[in-house]
C-alpha positions in Angstrom: 168.0 8.1 120.8 164.6 9.7 121.0 165.8 12.9 122.6 167.9 15.7 121.3 171.0 16.9 123.2 172.8 20.2 122.6 176.2 18.6 121.7 178.0 17.2 118.7 178.4 13.8 117.2 181.9 13.5 118.5 180.8 14.1 122.1 178.1 11.6 121.8 180.5 9.0 120.4 182.7 9.6 123.4 179.8 9.1 125.8 178.9 5.8 124.0 182.5 4.7 124.1 182.9 5.3 127.8 179.6 3.8 128.9 180.0 0.8 126.5 183.6 -0.1 126.6 184.4 0.6 130.2 181.3 -1.2 131.3 180.0 1.9 133.1 176.9 1.2 135.0 177.6 3.6 137.9 176.2 7.0 137.1 178.6 8.7 139.5 181.6 7.7 137.3 183.8 10.8 137.3 185.2 9.9 133.9 181.7 10.1 132.3 181.0 13.4 134.2 184.3 14.8 132.9 183.4 14.0 129.3 180.0 15.5 129.7 181.4 18.7 131.1 184.3 19.1 128.7 182.0 18.6 125.7 179.2 20.9 126.9 176.6 18.1 126.8 173.4 19.6 128.2 169.9 18.2 128.9 167.0 19.0 126.7 165.9 22.5 127.6 162.2 23.1 128.4 160.9 26.2 126.7 158.1 28.2 128.4 155.4 29.0 125.9 152.2 31.1 125.8 149.2 28.9 126.4 147.2 31.1 124.0 149.8 30.6 121.2 149.9 26.9 121.8 146.1 26.7 121.6 146.2 28.6 118.3 148.9 26.2 117.0 146.8 23.2 118.1 143.8 24.5 116.1 146.0 25.1 113.0 147.8 21.8 113.2 144.7 19.8 113.0 142.7 22.0 110.7 142.4 21.1 107.0 141.6 24.8 106.3 145.4 25.3 105.7 145.2 23.2 102.5 143.9 24.5 99.2 141.2 21.9 98.9 140.6 21.8 102.7 141.3 18.0 102.5 144.6 17.7 104.5 146.1 19.1 107.6 149.5 19.1 109.2 148.3 16.2 111.4 147.5 14.0 108.4 151.2 13.4 108.0 152.2 14.0 111.6 149.5 12.2 113.6 149.7 11.6 117.3 148.5 8.0 116.9 151.3 7.3 114.5 154.2 8.6 116.6 153.8 12.1 115.0 154.6 10.7 111.5 152.4 8.7 109.1 153.7 5.2 109.1 154.5 5.0 105.4 157.7 5.4 103.4 156.5 8.2 101.2 153.8 10.5 102.3 150.5 11.0 100.5 149.3 14.6 100.3 146.3 16.4 99.0 143.7 14.2 97.2 144.3 11.2 99.5 141.8 9.8 102.0 142.3 8.3 105.4 145.4 8.1 107.6 148.7 6.4 107.6 149.2 3.0 106.0 145.4 2.9 105.1 145.5 6.2 103.3 144.2 6.0 99.7 146.7 7.3 97.1 145.5 9.9 94.5 146.4 9.3 90.8 147.6 11.7 88.1 146.1 12.0 84.7 148.0 8.9 83.5 146.8 6.9 86.6 150.2 7.0 88.2 150.2 7.3 92.0 151.1 10.6 93.5 153.4 10.5 96.4 155.3 13.2 98.2 159.0 12.6 97.4 160.1 12.3 101.0 159.3 10.6 104.3 157.4 12.5 107.0 159.7 12.7 110.0 158.5 12.6 113.6 158.4 15.9 115.4 159.7 14.9 118.8 162.3 17.3 120.3 162.6 19.6 117.3 162.7 22.9 119.3 166.5 23.2 119.4 167.3 21.8 116.0 169.0 24.4 113.7 168.3 22.7 110.4 165.2 21.2 108.8 164.6 18.8 105.9 167.1 16.1 104.8 169.3 18.6 102.9 169.2 21.4 105.5 167.5 23.8 103.2 165.9 25.5 106.2 168.7 26.5 108.6 168.9 28.9 111.5 171.8 31.1 110.8 171.9 32.2 114.4 172.2 35.9 113.5 168.4 36.5 113.5 168.0 35.2 109.9 167.2 31.9 108.3 168.3 30.1 105.1 165.2 28.9 103.3 163.8 28.2 99.8 161.9 31.5 100.0 165.1 33.5 100.0 164.4 37.2 100.5 160.7 36.5 100.4 160.7 34.8 103.7 158.4 36.7 106.1 159.8 38.6 109.1 159.2 37.5 112.7 159.8 33.8 112.5 161.1 32.4 115.8 162.8 29.1 115.0 163.8 26.8 112.2 160.8 24.7 113.2 158.5 27.6 112.5 160.2 28.3 109.2 159.7 24.7 108.2 155.9 25.1 108.8 155.8 27.8 106.1 156.4 25.5 103.2 154.1 22.4 103.2 151.2 24.9 102.5 153.0 26.1 99.4 153.6 22.7 97.8 150.9 21.7 95.3 151.1 17.9 96.1 151.5 18.3 99.8 148.7 20.8 100.7 148.1 23.6 98.1 146.5 21.7 95.3 146.4 22.2 91.6 145.3 25.1 89.3 141.5 25.6 89.5 141.3 23.7 92.8 141.1 26.8 94.9 142.4 30.4 95.2 145.6 29.0 96.5 146.1 26.6 93.6 145.5 29.4 91.1 148.6 31.3 92.3 151.9 31.1 90.5 154.3 28.6 92.0 156.8 31.4 92.8 154.3 33.7 94.5 155.0 32.5 98.0 154.0 35.8 99.6 150.7 35.6 97.7 150.1 32.1 99.1 150.8 33.1 102.7 148.6 36.2 102.4 145.8 34.2 100.9 145.9 31.7 103.8 145.8 34.5 106.3 142.8 36.1 104.5 141.1 32.7 104.7 141.9 32.1 108.3 140.8 35.6 109.4 137.5 35.0 107.6 136.6 32.8 110.6 135.6 34.5 113.8 137.0 31.6 115.8 140.4 32.3 114.3 140.1 36.0 114.7 139.6 35.3 118.5 142.5 32.8 118.7 145.0 35.1 116.9 143.9 38.0 119.1 144.5 35.9 122.2 147.8 34.6 121.1 149.1 38.0 119.8 147.3 40.7 121.9 149.7 43.4 121.0 149.5 43.0 117.2 146.7 44.5 115.1 144.8 42.1 112.9 145.9 43.9 109.8 149.6 43.2 110.8 149.2 39.5 111.3 151.0 37.3 108.7 151.4 33.6 108.2 154.6 33.9 110.1 152.4 34.3 113.3 150.5 31.1 112.3 153.8 29.2 111.7 155.2 30.3 115.1 152.0 29.1 116.8 152.2 25.7 115.0 155.8 25.4 116.2 154.8 26.4 119.7 152.1 23.6 119.8 154.6 21.0 118.5 157.2 22.1 121.1 154.7 22.1 123.9 153.4 18.6 123.3 156.3 16.7 121.8 159.3 17.8 123.7 160.5 15.0 125.9 162.8 16.5 128.4 162.8 14.1 131.4 164.4 10.9 130.2 166.8 9.2 132.6 169.7 10.6 130.6 168.2 14.1 131.0 167.9 13.6 134.7 171.5 12.4 134.9 172.7 15.4 132.9 170.9 17.6 135.5 173.1 16.0 138.2 171.0 13.1 139.5 173.7 10.5 140.3 171.1 7.9 141.3 170.3 7.3 137.6 172.2 4.4 136.0 173.3 5.3 132.5 174.2 2.5 130.1 173.9 1.7 126.4 
């Protein structure tokens, strides 16, 4: 499925079983409705977001200023023309050139290709996901806190697991930060996450355009109180605004439209 539903795997299995093995092609089938109701299956929720925060997130998402060498952006590995991914098995981070399958691969000192050791996932319908990364190392604990590789160093004010995820590519040397002597970001110790996030905010707020965008997105927050958590929340807001698909036939059916035929 290309859409995310607030349910569990068992409930989805029941839905597939009913629609497949009973030959259900009538969307008013009371048995299917009963299963949906009893398992709390809900349509994708549309979240209302601040246009100013979305606009800030758009600028950050496509801007290479977030990387140490200013040579890669979030969009490099999550590009709209590549279904919000990059079309390759292992992503290529800082030091590469181009996009997707045509991206040139940087080499290390021994002429070995440098890949990011994971695949870039798409970012459709991530707003309601409680875990990020293949091992769930970013998790929304639903008590106002998050599990993350930063531990107690994670900045306050993050609004979702998606926003927490956006905090980390900028700290990875091979993904975005770069190596020692490449930039002020690369010169920081690998465990100085707060220093990296502070350095990025200092860089961003050195541009009048970003000063204006942050002020518009967060009018009640003084500039000196802005942190990279505000940037990450804005990036997540942009991703949610533009890549939430909430009106599929199944969503319409879940909202009560019995004219929609549902089958698998």
